[in-house]
PATI-856786 format. One record per residue (C-alpha): chain; x, y, z; residue in three letters; residue number from 1. Coordinates in steps of 0.2 Angstrom, whole numbers, plus 2048, in hexadecimal, padded with zeros to 3 digits. Each point is the difference from the previous one (the first is absolute). Layout:
("A", (X, Y, Z), "Ala", NUM)
...
This chain:
("A", (F89, 26A, 90F), "Gln", 1)
("A", (7F1, 7F4, 803), "Val", 2)
("A", (7F3, 806, 80C), "Gln", 3)
("A", (7F2, 7F7, 808), "Leu", 4)
("A", (7F0, 80A, 805), "Val", 5)
("A", (7F2, 7F8, 80A), "Glu", 6)
("A", (7EE, 807, 800), "Ser", 7)
("A", (7EE, 7FB, 804), "Gly", 8)
("A", (801, 801, 813), "Gly", 9)
("A", (7F3, 809, 80A), "Gly", 10)
("A", (7F3, 7FF, 80E), "Leu", 11)
("A", (7F4, 7F2, 7FF), "Val", 12)
("A", (7F3, 7F8, 80C), "Gln", 13)
("A", (802, 7EE, 806), "Pro", 14)
("A", (7FA, 7F4, 7F3), "Gly", 15)
("A", (805, 80C, 7F2), "Gly", 16)
("A", (80C, 7FF, 7F1), "Ser", 17)
("A", (80F, 809, 7F9), "Leu", 18)
("A", (80B, 7FD, 7F1), "Arg", 19)
("A", (812, 805, 802), "Leu", 20)
("A", (80B, 803, 7F1), "Ser", 21)
("A", (813, 7FF, 7FF), "Cys", 22)
("A", (806, 809, 7F0), "Ala", 23)
("A", (812, 7FF, 7FA), "Ala", 24)
("A", (808, 80D, 7F5), "Ser", 25)
("A", (809, 7F3, 7F5), "Gly", 26)
("A", (7FC, 7EE, 7FB), "Ser", 27)
("A", (809, 7F8, 80F), "Ile", 28)
("A", (7F0, 7F9, 807), "Ile", 29)
("A", (7FD, 7F4, 7F3), "Arg", 30)
("A", (810, 7F7, 802), "Phe", 31)
("A", (800, 7FF, 813), "Asn", 32)
("A", (7F7, 7FA, 80F), "Thr", 33)
("A", (7F6, 80E, 808), "Val", 34)
("A", (7FB, 800, 813), "Asp", 35)
("A", (7F3, 80A, 809), "Trp", 36)
("A", (805, 804, 812), "Tyr", 37)
("A", (7F7, 809, 80E), "Arg", 38)
("A", (805, 808, 810), "Gln", 39)
("A", (7F5, 805, 80E), "Ala", 40)
("A", (805, 80C, 80D), "Pro", 41)
("A", (80B, 7F8, 80D), "Gly", 42)
("A", (802, 7F0, 7F6), "Lys", 43)
("A", (80C, 7F9, 7F4), "Gln", 44)
("A", (7FE, 800, 7EE), "Arg", 45)
("A", (7F8, 7F0, 7FA), "Glu", 46)
("A", (7FE, 7F8, 7EF), "Leu", 47)
("A", (7EE, 800, 7FA), "Val", 48)
("A", (801, 7F9, 7EE), "Ala", 49)
("A", (80B, 7FC, 7F2), "Ala", 50)
("A", (7FF, 7FD, 7EE), "Ile", 51)
("A", (80E, 7F8, 7F5), "Thr", 52)
("A", (804, 805, 7EE), "Ser", 53)
("A", (7F7, 7F0, 7FB), "Ala", 54)
("A", (7F1, 805, 809), "Gly", 55)
("A", (801, 7F5, 80F), "Ser", 56)
("A", (7F9, 807, 810), "Thr", 57)
("A", (802, 7FE, 813), "Asn", 58)
("A", (7F7, 808, 80F), "Tyr", 59)
("A", (802, 802, 812), "Ala", 60)
("A", (7F4, 7F5, 80A), "Asp", 61)
("A", (7F8, 810, 807), "Ser", 62)
("A", (7FA, 806, 7EF), "Val", 63)
("A", (7FE, 7EF, 7F7), "Lys", 64)
("A", (7EE, 800, 7F8), "Gly", 65)
("A", (7FE, 813, 802), "Arg", 66)
("A", (80E, 807, 7F6), "Phe", 67)
("A", (805, 7FD, 7EE), "Ala", 68)
("A", (810, 806, 7F7), "Ile", 69)
("A", (801, 802, 7ED), "Ser", 70)
("A", (80B, 808, 7F3), "Arg", 71)
("A", (7FE, 809, 7F0), "Asp", 72)
("A", (811, 7FF, 7F7), "Asn", 73)
("A", (7FA, 80C, 7F2), "Ala", 74)
("A", (7FD, 80D, 80D), "Lys", 75)
("A", (80F, 7FC, 80B), "Asn", 76)
("A", (7F4, 7FF, 80F), "Thr", 77)
("A", (7FC, 7F3, 80E), "Val", 78)
("A", (7F0, 801, 809), "Phe", 79)
("A", (7FA, 7FB, 811), "Leu", 80)
("A", (7ED, 7FD, 801), "Glu", 81)
("A", (7FB, 800, 812), "Met", 82)
("A", (7EF, 7FA, 805), "Asn", 83)
("A", (7F7, 7FD, 811), "Ser", 84)
("A", (80C, 80C, 808), "Leu", 85)
("A", (802, 800, 813), "Lys", 86)
("A", (806, 80D, 80C), "Pro", 87)
("A", (810, 7F6, 802), "Glu", 88)
("A", (804, 803, 7ED), "Asp", 89)
("A", (803, 812, 804), "Thr", 90)
("A", (812, 804, 7FB), "Ala", 91)
("A", (80B, 808, 7F4), "Val", 92)
("A", (802, 7F5, 7F1), "Tyr", 93)
("A", (810, 7FF, 7F5), "Tyr", 94)
("A", (805, 7F7, 7F1), "Cys", 95)
("A", (811, 7F9, 7FD), "Asn", 96)
("A", (80A, 7F8, 7F2), "Ile", 97)
("A", (807, 7F1, 808), "Arg", 98)
("A", (812, 7FF, 804), "Ala", 99)
("A", (802, 813, 7FC), "Thr", 100)
("A", (800, 810, 809), "Thr", 101)
("A", (7F2, 806, 7F5), "Leu", 102)
("A", (7F1, 805, 80C), "Trp", 103)
("A", (7F2, 80C, 7FD), "Gly", 104)
("A", (7FB, 80E, 80C), "Gln", 105)
("A", (7F1, 7F6, 807), "Gly", 106)
("A", (7EE, 803, 801), "Thr", 107)
("A", (7F5, 801, 810), "Gln", 108)
("A", (7F2, 7F4, 802), "Val", 109)
("A", (7F4, 804, 80F), "Thr", 110)
("A", (7F2, 7F4, 804), "Val", 111)
("A", (7F4, 808, 80C), "Ser", 112)
("A", (7EE, 803, 803), "Ser", 113)
């Protein structure tokens, strides 16, 4: 059974950076669109970034210019590079294989001074 595992979250000061990873136990990532979502307390889960199997990317307006999604097919991993972090970026971040029920367990990102 394919599993997704997110990592890389933590506590960072405003203006700081983090790099999240989404690793799959199989090669499914290279053939599918992968989405990064986040969910803050009391809010709905929102789509943050996406990358297609061809490498095309898309971002929510709130993170455009600050976040970058990329993939390493050889490592079956998708990354989310987050720069210029703001307190409003605080959330649990999840990766998902689009149009499937495959989700990771999430990784907490907290932006606070």
